[in-house]
MARMARPA-562234 format. One record per atom (N, C-alpha, C): residue in three letters; x, y, z. Coordinates in steps of 0.05 Angstrom, whole numbers, plus 5000, padded with zeros to 4 digits. Layout:
ALAXYZ/...
// end
This chain:
UNK622628584299/UNK622328384279/UNK624828334263/UNK626328544256/UNK628728524240/UNK630928394256/UNK631028454283/UNK633128334299/UNK632728034303/UNK630327944307/UNK629827664311/UNK630227504284/UNK629627634262/UNK630127504236/UNK633127474231/UNK634727684238/UNK637627664235/UNK638827454253/UNK637927444278/UNK638927234297/UNK638126954288/UNK635826924275/UNK635026664264/UNK636826584241/UNK637626764225/UNK639426704202/UNK642226624213/UNK643226764234/UNK645726704246/UNK645726414258/UNK643526354272/UNK643326084284/UNK643225874262/UNK641825924240/UNK641625734218/UNK644425694205/UNK645925904201/UNK648625884189/UNK650525724208/UNK650425784233/UNK652125634252/UNK651325344253/UNK648725274253/UNK647824994253/UNK648724854228/UNK648424984205/UNK649324864180/UNK652324814179/UNK653825004190/UNK656724974192/UNK657524734209/UNK656224704232/UNK656724474249/UNK656024214236/UNK653824204221/UNK653123954207/UNK655223884186/UNK656124084171/UNK658224024151/UNK660723934164/UNK661524054186/UNK663923984200/UNK663723694210/UNK661523614222/UNK661223344232/UNK661123144209/UNK659923214186/UNK659823024164/UNK662622974153/UNK664323184151/UNK667023144140/UNK668823004160/UNK668423044186/UNK670022914206/UNK669622614206/UNK667222524200/UNK666622234200/UNK667922094177/UNK668522224155/UNK669622094131/UNK672522184126/UNK673622354142/UNK676322444137/UNK678322224144/UNK680422204128/UNK682422004133/UNK685222134131/UNK686922054150/UNK689622164150/UNK691322024130/UNK692922184115/UNK694822064096/UNK697321984111/UNK697821724111/UNK700021614126/UNK702121494107/UNK704721574111/UNK706821454095/UNK707021154101/UNK707320994081/UNK707420704085/UNK709720624103/UNK711920774102/UNK714220704119/UNK713520734149/UNK711720914156/UNK710820944183/UNK709420694193/UNK707820574175/UNK706320324182/UNK708220094185/UNK710320084168/UNK712319874170/UNK713919904196/UNK714620154204/UNK716220204227/UNK714720154253/UNK712020204254/UNK710420164278/UNK708019984272/UNK708519724267/UNK706319554259/UNK704219494281/UNK704819544306/UNK702919484327/UNK701219724335/UNK701719954323/UNK700220194330/UNK697720214312/UNK695320164323/UNK692920184308/UNK692220464300/UNK691220504276/UNK690420764266/UNK687820734251/UNK685920904257/UNK683420894243/UNK683321094220/UNK681921024199/UNK681521194176/UNK684121304165/UNK685521134151/UNK688021224139/UNK687821204108/UNK689521344095/UNK689821324066/UNK692821284061/UNK693421074045/UNK696120994040/UNK696420944010/UNK698721043999/UNK699420993971/UNK701820803972/UNK701820603955/UNK704020423954/UNK703920253928/UNK705620053928/UNK705819873904/UNK705219593913/UNK703619453898/UNK702919173904/UNK705419003901/UNK706218863922/UNK708518693922/UNK708018463903/UNK710118383888/UNK709818163869/UNK709417903885/UNK707717733875/UNK707117483887/UNK705417513912/UNK704217293920/UNK702717303945/UNK700017433943/UNK698817463919/UNK696117573917/UNK694217343919/UNK692317363938/UNK690317153943/UNK687617283939/UNK686117183919/UNK683417283913/UNK681417053914/UNK679717063934/UNK677616853936/UNK674916983932/UNK673116823920/UNK670416923915/UNK668316753929/UNK669116533941/UNK667316363956/UNK668416313984/UNK667116324005/UNK664216384009/UNK663716684009/UNK665816854010/UNK665417144007/UNK667817243991/UNK667517483980/UNK669617603963/UNK671717733981/UNK674217633980/UNK676417743996/UNK678917753979/UNK680317983979/UNK682818013965/UNK684918063986/UNK687017903986/UNK689317934005/UNK691817973989/UNK693418173997/UNK696018223984/UNK697718384002/UNK700218423994/UNK702118594009/UNK702618843993/UNK703019064007/UNK703619313994/UNK706319414005/UNK707919543987/UNK710519643995/UNK710919923985/UNK712820063997/UNK713520323988/UNK715320293963/UNK714720423940/UNK716420393917/UNK719220483921/UNK719620683939/UNK722320783944/UNK723920613963/UNK722520453979/UNK723720273999/UNK722320013999/UNK722819833980/UNK721319583978/UNK722019373999/UNK723619434019/UNK724519224038/UNK722219144056/UNK720519324065/UNK718419264083/UNK715719264070/UNK713919074077/UNK711319064066/UNK709219064088/UNK706819134081/UNK704519134099/UNK702318974086/UNK701218774101/UNK699018624090/UNK696418784088/UNK694818734067/UNK692318874062/UNK690118664058/UNK687818714070/UNK685418544066/UNK683218724056/UNK682118654033/UNK680018814020/UNK677718634014/UNK675418694025/UNK673018534020/UNK671318673998/UNK671918603973/UNK670618723951/UNK671718613925/UNK670518693903/UNK671518603877/UNK674318703871/UNK675918533859/UNK678618613851/UNK678418803828/UNK679819043830/UNK679819223807/UNK680919103782/UNK679919183759/UNK680819063733/UNK683819063729/UNK685119283735/UNK687919303729/UNK689719233753/UNK688619083772/UNK690119013796/UNK692018783790/UNK694618813796/UNK696618603793/UNK699118693808/UNK701018503811/UNK703518563824/UNK705018783810/UNK706218963825/UNK707819183813/UNK706119423806/UNK703519413810/UNK701719633804/UNK701519823828/UNK701420083823/UNK701120273845/UNK698120283853/UNK697620293879/UNK694920293890/UNK694620513910/UNK692120593914/UNK691320783935/UNK689320643952/UNK689820633978/UNK688220473997/UNK687020654018/UNK684420634023/UNK683120764045/UNK682220544064/UNK682520584090/UNK681620374109/UNK682720434136/UNK682720214152/UNK683720234180/UNK686120054182/UNK688020134199/UNK690419974204/UNK690119854232/UNK689619584232/UNK689119444258/UNK690819194258/UNK692019144281/UNK693418894286/UNK695518834264/UNK696819044254/UNK699019004235/UNK698218984206/UNK695619004200/UNK694818994172/UNK692719204166/UNK692519274140/UNK690619474132/UNK688019334124/UNK685819414137/UNK683119314130/UNK682019524111/UNK682319474085/UNK681519674065/UNK678519684061/UNK677519934060/UNK674719974053/UNK674420064024/UNK676620174013/UNK676620253985/UNK679420203974/UNK679520103949/UNK682020033936/UNK681920143907/UNK683820313901/UNK683920423874/UNK686620353862/UNK686620263837/UNK689220223823/UNK689720473806/UNK692220553806/UNK693020783790/UNK693720693762/UNK693020853743/UNK693620783715/UNK696620783711/UNK697620603693/UNK700420603688/UNK701220853672/UNK703720893669/UNK704721133654/UNK703321143627/UNK702821383618/UNK701521413592/UNK703321303570/UNK702021193550/UNK703421093527/UNK704821313512/UNK707321273507/UNK708921463491/UNK709721323466/UNK708921423443/UNK709621293418/UNK712621323413/UNK713821143398/UNK716721163392/UNK717221413375/UNK719621513378/UNK720421753363/UNK720721673333/UNK720421863315/UNK720721793286/UNK723521683280/UNK725621773294/UNK728221673290/UNK728421373296/UNK727121293318/UNK727121013326/UNK725520843306/UNK723420953295/UNK721920803274/UNK723620753249/UNK725120963241/UNK726720943217/UNK729020743221/UNK730220743246/UNK732420563252/UNK731420273252/UNK728920223260/UNK728019953263/UNK727119833236/UNK726819983215/UNK725919883190/UNK728319803172/UNK727819613155/UNK729919523137/UNK730319743115/UNK732519743101/UNK732919953080/UNK730819933058/UNK729819693051/UNK727819673031/UNK725119803039/UNK724419773066/UNK721919893076/UNK722120203076/UNK724420313082/UNK724720603083/UNK724520723055/UNK725720593035/UNK725820703008/UNK723420612992/UNK721520463002/UNK719320352987/UNK717020552982/UNK717320792991/UNK715120992987/UNK715021062957/UNK712621052946/UNK712421122917/UNK712921422913/UNK714221482892/UNK714721762886/UNK712221872871/UNK712022122870/UNK709722252857/UNK710322322827/UNK711922152814/UNK712522202785/UNK710222112768/UNK709522262747/UNK707422192729/UNK708422092703/
// end
């Protein structure tokens, strides 16, 4: 009885491991440098993830008869080559030219067919230094603080 119970547990663990492996294989995407797509535009690749920058100009967003966003993405370090992207979904709020994006999808026939599109937040706001604030004020504004004399 103990041996059959132990072998049942081992079979269950192996089956669960295979199910987890198959589930992650179906959704796994290879991270591909954008320069590789520019260099080999005819080589189709399934399930890729690409980070890049939206090229200025040439953003086409249509909502009728279906929602489609078309734009070009480029490598921020090498802006000479671009790759066209087609995304069938709502345009992210912060999407615009010059914004960094993360794209999941398939690379077919020289363009990325995006299934997911994420815009990266811009650099965090950094307040001006106190020295810059003092330099930008007129002499009257700097000396206008009331003294605590009674």
